[in-house]
N, C-alpha and C positions, 0 to 999 in steps of 0.2 A: 428552460434551455432547449434549444432546437439543434438539429444537425444541419450543417452547412457544407454541402459538397463543392459548390462553386465550379462545376465541371463543364459548363456550356461554352461553346466557341462558335465563331462565325468567320467565314472567309473575309479577310480584310481587317481583322482585329489585331494583326501582327503576331499572334501566338503560333501560327502555322499549323493549327490542328483542324482546319476546315470546319465542318458542321459537327464537331465532336459533341456527342450525347444528344444531339437532335436527330441525327440519322441513325436508323436502327442497326445497321451492320457496317457503319462507316461509309465513306464514299459519298455519293450524291444524296442530297436531300430531295426526295421525290415521292410520288404516290406509291404506297406500299413499303416505304423504307423510312418511316418516321417513328422515333422512339418515345416521344412525349405523349402523354395521355390527353393533355389539355393544351390548347394554344394560349400563350400568355398574353395578357392585356399590356401592351407596351407603351401606352400613351404617356406615362410619367417618366419613362426612361430618356435621359438626355441624349444617349447614343444608341442607335438601332441599325440593323442591317436588313436589306431587302432579301427575302427568301424567294425561291422560285414560284411560290404560290401567289395567286391573285384573289383579292377580296371581291365580294359582290359589286362594290362600287368601282372596280377596275384598278384600284391601287394595289401595289405589292404588299403582301402580308409580311410584317416585320418581326424580327427576333432580336434579343439582346445577347451580349457576350459577357460571361463572368470575368473575362480578362480585363475589362474596362473598369477603371477606378470609380467612374460615375455609377456603374451598376451596383457595385458593392456598397457605395455610399448610400444609394437609394434604399437598398435592403435594410441597412442598419437604421436609416431614418424611419422606415416602416416599423422596425422592431420597437423603437422608442414610442412611436405613435400608437401602436396597438398593444403595448404592455408586455412585450417579449423581453425577458431579462438579458438574454445573450445566446451565444451559439458555441457548439463544438465544431471547429473547422476541421473537416476530415482530410487526412492525407493517406491515400491508398499506397500500401507498400509497393505494389506493382508499378505505380507511377513514379516512385522515387528512384527507380532503376532506369528510367528513360529521361535523357537530357531535356527533351522538348516538354515532356509532361511535368518534370520537376520544375522547370522554369515557370510554367503556367501556375503550378501550385504555390510557388514562392511569391509570385506576383499577387495572386489572390489573397494569400495570408498577409502580405505586407499591407495591402489595401484594407483588409479586414481589421488589422491592428490599428491603423489610422482612423478608420470609421468608428471603431469601438471607443476610442478616446474622444472623438468628436461628439458622439451621441451617448456616451457613458453607459455602454453595454458591456456585459461580461464576455470574455472570450477564452477558449481553451483549445488545445490541440488534441485531436482524436486520431490515432493511427488505426486505420482499417486494415486488418490483416488479410483481406482478400488478395489473392495472387501471391501471397508470401510462400516462399519455399524453405525447405530445411536449410539451416545455416544463414538465413537472412536476418538474424538478430542484429548483425553488424550494420545492416542497412538502416534500421531504425535508430540504433545508437549513434551512428555517424550523422544522421539527419538531425537528431536532437542537438548534438554538439554544434552543428552548423547554425541551427536556429538560435541557440544561445549566443554564439559568437557573432553572427552576422546581423540578426534582428533584435538581439537583446531580449529574446522572448522571456517573459516572466521576470525581467530585470530592467524595467523601464522607469524606475524612479517614481517621481510624483505623478506621472501619467499612467500609472499601473492600472490596467483594466483586466489583466489576466486573472482567471478564476483560481482562488486558493481554497484549500480544504485543511482545516486545522493548522493554519499559518504556513501551508506548503503549497506550491504551485501544482495544480491538478493536471495530470496527463492521462488520457484514456487509451486503452488497447481494446479495440472492438473485434470480436470474432473468436473468442477463446473458448474452446470446448465443443465446437461444432464438428460433427463427423465429416469425413471425406476431404479434409484440408491437407495441404501438402507440407505443412510445417509441424514441428514437434512441440509438445508442451514444454520441453526443456528450453527451446528457443524463447518461448514466452517468459519462462522463469529467468532466463539470462537478461532479458530486457527489463523486467521488473526490478531485478537486483541492481542493475545499472541506474535506473531512474531514481531508486530510493537511496542507494548507498555510494554512488560514485563521489569521490571527494571534491570534484570540480563541478560536475554537471548534474549531480544527484540532488538529494534533499527534497524530492517530489512526492506528492501523494499520487496513488495510482487507482484508477477506476477500470474495472474489467467489464466488457460487454459479453455476456454469456448466454447460453440457450435458456429457454423458459424453464425446462425441467432439470436444471443444473444440480438441484439438491439431491435427487434420487438417481441421477445419471441415467435417465430414461428418455424414451421418445425422441426428441430432437437433439439430445445431448450425447456426446461421446461417452461410452461406457468404460471409463478409465478412472479408478479411484485417485490416481495421481492428480487429476484435475482439482480435487478438493485441497490438496496440498498447495497447488499453485494459487488457488483462490484465497487461501489463508494469508498469502503474502500481500494481498491487495487491501486497499482502504475502503473501497466502495464496490459493490456488485450491482450491475445494471442488466437485469434479465431482458431478453428480446422476446416480447409476447405478440408481435405483429403476426396476424393471420393464424394465431393459435386458438382463438376463441371466436364464437359467432353468436349474436343474439337470436339468430334464426334457428339455432339448434335448441331443443328442449333442455332446460336446466344448465345450459353451457355457461351462462353468466354466474350461476351459483358456483360452478367449478372454478371460474376465474376468481370469484370472491374468496373461495377457500384457499386458492393458491397464494393470493396476496396476503391473506392472514398468516399463512405458513411462513412467508418471507419475514413478517414482523416478529 
C-alpha cells in the first residue's frame, strides 16, 4: 500500500488552486519557487498543462493536475501494471476546512474510487492530522459521515474495493503522538471512538500513524503516557520511520533491525 496525496493542480484545471503544490510558496511557478524535487515525465498523461518553463527543444515543459480524472486513472493503471496493491488516499484536516480544498479532495477521492474498481486496487481513507486544531474532532467526524452518505464509502456493494481489516473498513489517522501539534490526544480519542462505535457510521477498524519511538515515548515522540492508552484503542499501529535511520551511519541499520524486532 502507498500513500496518495493527489494534491497537484494547474491553472485551467477548473479547481481554482493555480499551481498548488508545484510552487514552493504558492503564487507563481517560477525559478526559485518550485516545490517538487523532480520534474515528472508526462508523456503518458492524456491531459497536461503548459508550465512557464521551456525545454531544450523549445517546447513548454508540461505538468499534470491531480484534479483530472484521467490523471488518477493513469496512476491506478500504473499500480496494477507494477504490482502495487492499493493506496491510502490522504485527506488533510486543514483542507477539510476550506471549501475550495475540500472540493478538490472530494473530486480526487471520487475519481480514485472509480479507478480502484476499474483496476481492482485496494483503497482506504487516511486522515492526516497536519493543521488540526483543538476541537477539530468534529471536522473529521462530519467528513466521514459525508463520505459514507454521499460517496457510499466502504458501502459500495459488489464493486467494493475499500480495504477491510478483520471484516471492518479500515480508516487511518496519521500524525498521532508527534510533539508540537495543536490538537489534543483526547480529540484523537474522540475520533477513534466515533469510527469504531457510532451506531450508524462506525464499525470501522482504525490504524494510527505514530512516531518511530512510540513505545518508549522518546526522541520523536510526545512524552505523554496517555498516548499508550489512545494507541490501545486502535487495531493497527503504523510507525513513521522516514529519515530516522541511515546506512551511512555506523551500525545504524542494526539499530533499525532491533527496533523492528521490538515491534514484533
